[in-house]
C-alpha positions in Angstrom: -27.0 12.2 9.2 -24.0 14.1 10.5 -22.9 11.1 12.6 -22.9 8.8 9.5 -21.0 11.5 7.6 -18.4 11.7 10.3 -18.1 7.9 10.4 -17.5 7.8 6.7 -14.9 10.6 6.9 -13.1 8.7 9.8 -13.2 5.5 7.7 -11.6 7.4 4.8 -8.8 8.7 7.1 -8.2 5.2 8.5 -7.9 3.8 4.9 -5.5 6.6 4.1 -3.4 5.8 7.2 -3.2 2.1 6.4 -2.3 2.8 2.8 0.5 5.1 3.9 1.8 2.6 6.5 1.9 -0.2 3.9 3.7 2.1 1.5 6.4 2.6 4.1 6.6 -1.1 4.7 7.0 -1.7 0.9 9.7 1.0 0.8 11.5 -0.6 3.7 11.4 -4.0 2.1 12.8 -2.6 -1.1 15.7 -0.9 0.7 16.5 -4.0 2.7 16.6 -6.0 -0.5 19.5 -3.9 -1.7 21.8 -5.3 0.9 22.4 -8.9 2.0 20.2 -8.9 5.2 20.2 -11.6 7.9 17.2 -13.8 7.0 16.6 -14.5 10.7 16.3 -10.8 11.7 12.8 -10.2 12.9 12.4 -7.0 11.0 13.5 -8.6 7.8 11.2 -11.5 8.4 8.3 -9.1 9.0 9.0 -7.1 5.9 9.2 -10.2 3.8 6.0 -11.7 5.2 4.1 -8.5 4.8 5.2 -7.8 1.2 6.2 -11.1 -0.5 2.6 -12.5 -0.9 1.5 -9.4 -2.8 4.7 -9.1 -4.7 4.5 -12.8 -5.8 0.9 -12.2 -7.0 2.0 -9.2 -9.0 5.0 -11.0 -10.5 2.8 -13.8 -11.8 0.9 -11.3 -13.9 3.8 -9.2 -15.2 6.2 -9.9 -18.0 9.6 -11.2 -16.7 11.3 -8.1 -17.9 9.8 -6.2 -15.0 11.6 -8.2 -12.3 14.4 -10.3 -13.9 16.4 -7.5 -15.4 18.5 -6.8 -12.3 16.0 -4.2 -11.0 12.7 -5.4 -9.5 10.1 -2.8 -10.4 7.4 -4.7 -8.5 7.6 -2.5 -5.3 7.3 0.6 -7.4 4.3 -0.7 -9.3 2.6 -1.7 -6.1 3.2 1.8 -4.5 1.8 3.5 -7.6 -1.3 1.2 -7.4 -1.7 1.9 -3.7 -1.4 5.7 -4.2 -3.9 5.6 -7.1 -6.5 3.5 -5.3 -6.1 5.3 -2.0 -6.6 8.7 -3.7 -9.7 7.6 -5.5 -11.2 5.7 -2.6 -10.5 8.3 0.1 -11.6 11.2 -2.1 -14.9 9.5 -2.9 -15.5 8.6 0.8 -14.6 12.1 1.9 -17.0 13.6 -0.6 -19.8 11.3 0.6 -19.0 12.0 4.2 -18.9 15.8 3.7 -22.2 15.8 1.8 -23.9 13.8 4.5 -22.5 16.1 7.3 -23.8 19.2 5.6 -27.4 18.0 5.4 
């Protein structure tokens, strides 16, 4: 069972890495939105295409006060949700993996 435990631990680490990378993408998108970026810049296009679908889904479910008051709180809410879910998911998977490795 130690191989299965190691695989679960590795999967938890990959999830953590992906969550951290997406958090940086969200932060980059928020920082770029503070200036007037060139919409044809490939980096700006990547950031928008990577974050706007999720942001639009969140904005549909939030009151307008969260994003129409001059400050868009959507990136902050998404980062909080990612940290919360990543912490719960990776901790659970790590516990399962460690318990399987120690058998």
